[in-house]
C-alpha positions as CSV (number, residue, x, y, z in Angstrom):
1,X,-0.8,0.9,-18.2
2,X,1.1,-1.0,-15.6
3,X,-1.3,-2.3,-13.0
4,X,1.2,-1.9,-10.2
5,X,1.6,1.9,-10.9
6,X,-1.0,2.8,-8.3
7,X,0.9,0.8,-5.7
8,X,4.1,2.4,-6.9
9,X,2.6,5.8,-6.4
10,X,1.2,4.9,-3.0
11,X,4.6,3.6,-1.9
12,X,6.2,6.8,-3.2
13,X,3.8,9.1,-1.5
14,X,3.8,7.2,1.8
15,X,7.6,7.3,1.8
16,X,7.7,10.9,0.8
17,X,5.2,11.9,3.6
18,X,7.2,9.8,6.1
19,X,10.3,11.7,5.3
20,X,8.6,15.0,5.6
21,X,7.1,14.3,9.0
22,X,9.9,12.3,10.7
23,X,13.0,13.5,8.7
24,X,14.4,10.0,8.8
25,X,16.1,7.9,6.3
26,X,13.9,4.9,6.8
27,X,11.3,6.3,4.4
28,X,11.6,3.3,2.0
29,X,11.0,0.8,4.7
30,X,8.1,2.8,6.1
31,X,6.5,3.0,2.6
32,X,6.9,-0.8,2.1
33,X,5.4,-1.5,5.6
34,X,2.4,0.7,5.2
35,X,1.7,-0.3,1.6
36,X,1.9,-4.0,2.6
37,X,-0.5,-3.3,5.4
38,X,-3.1,-1.8,3.1
39,X,-2.6,-4.6,0.6
40,X,-3.2,-7.2,3.3
41,X,-6.4,-5.4,4.3
42,X,-7.5,-5.7,0.7
43,X,-6.6,-9.3,0.5
44,X,-8.5,-10.1,3.8
45,X,-11.5,-8.1,2.4
46,X,-11.6,-10.1,-0.8
47,X,-11.2,-13.5,1.0
48,X,-13.8,-12.6,3.6
49,X,-16.3,-11.8,0.8
50,X,-15.6,-15.1,-0.9
51,X,-15.8,-17.2,2.3
52,X,-18.7,-15.2,3.9
53,X,-16.5,-13.5,6.6
54,X,-15.8,-16.8,8.4
55,X,-12.3,-17.0,7.1
56,X,-11.2,-13.9,8.9
57,X,-12.3,-15.2,12.3
58,X,-11.2,-18.9,11.8
59,X,-7.7,-18.3,10.5
60,X,-6.1,-15.2,12.1
61,X,-2.6,-16.6,11.3
62,X,-3.4,-15.7,7.7
63,X,-3.2,-12.0,8.6
64,X,0.4,-12.3,9.9
65,X,1.8,-14.7,7.3
66,X,-0.1,-13.0,4.5
67,X,1.4,-9.7,5.6
68,X,4.9,-11.2,5.7
69,X,4.5,-12.6,2.2
70,X,3.3,-9.2,0.9
71,X,6.0,-7.4,2.8
72,X,8.7,-9.7,1.2
73,X,7.1,-9.1,-2.3
74,X,7.1,-5.4,-1.8
75,X,10.6,-5.3,-0.4
76,X,11.9,-7.1,-3.5
77,X,10.0,-4.9,-5.8
78,X,11.0,-1.6,-4.2
79,X,14.5,-2.4,-3.2
80,X,15.6,-4.7,-6.1
81,X,13.4,-4.0,-9.1
82,X,12.7,-0.4,-8.7
83,X,13.6,2.2,-6.0
84,X,12.4,5.3,-4.3
85,X,14.9,7.4,-6.2
86,X,13.6,6.1,-9.6
87,X,10.0,6.8,-8.6
88,X,11.0,10.2,-7.3
89,X,12.7,11.0,-10.7
90,X,9.5,9.9,-12.4
91,X,7.1,12.0,-10.4
92,X,9.1,14.9,-9.0
93,X,8.1,17.3,-11.8
94,X,4.5,16.3,-12.2
95,X,2.0,19.1,-12.8
96,X,0.2,20.4,-9.8
97,X,-3.3,19.3,-10.9
98,X,-2.1,15.8,-11.7
99,X,-0.3,15.6,-8.3
100,X,-3.5,16.6,-6.5
101,X,-5.4,14.0,-8.4
102,X,-2.9,11.3,-7.7
103,X,-2.8,12.3,-4.0
104,X,-6.6,12.0,-3.9
105,X,-6.3,8.5,-5.4
106,X,-3.9,7.6,-2.7
107,X,-6.1,8.9,0.0
108,X,-9.1,7.2,-1.6
109,X,-7.2,3.9,-1.8
110,X,-6.4,4.1,1.9
111,X,-9.8,5.0,3.1
112,X,-11.6,2.4,0.9
113,X,-9.2,-0.3,2.0
114,X,-10.3,0.3,5.6
115,X,-14.0,0.9,4.9
116,X,-14.4,-2.2,2.7
117,X,-12.7,-4.4,5.3
118,X,-15.2,-3.2,7.9
119,X,-18.1,-3.7,5.6
120,X,-16.9,-7.2,4.5
121,X,-16.3,-8.4,8.0
122,X,-19.4,-7.0,9.7
């Protein structure tokens, strides 16, 4: 199984939700931006656990530059390597039970990204 598949599905669902709510054509960029945000939260969490939380307070520039690096990586991945339309074709006909399970995984990923950051930095 491709380890990036969870991120692919998160990107797809965030972009899909953004389009449903705002009816705009910027869904791909919104998906990339939000996915990058949650990935930088995970990165900060892991680094703060390794360096006993002092890293987050000492080097705040890491947040910004780390976000930019992850944003560029995700932009290349979801604009050049694969695309929203390819992911849509892959998941548009998924069974209802599987779609509910995947949606729960996305929600769990988002919630745990925030919760673990709070726990790691407190």
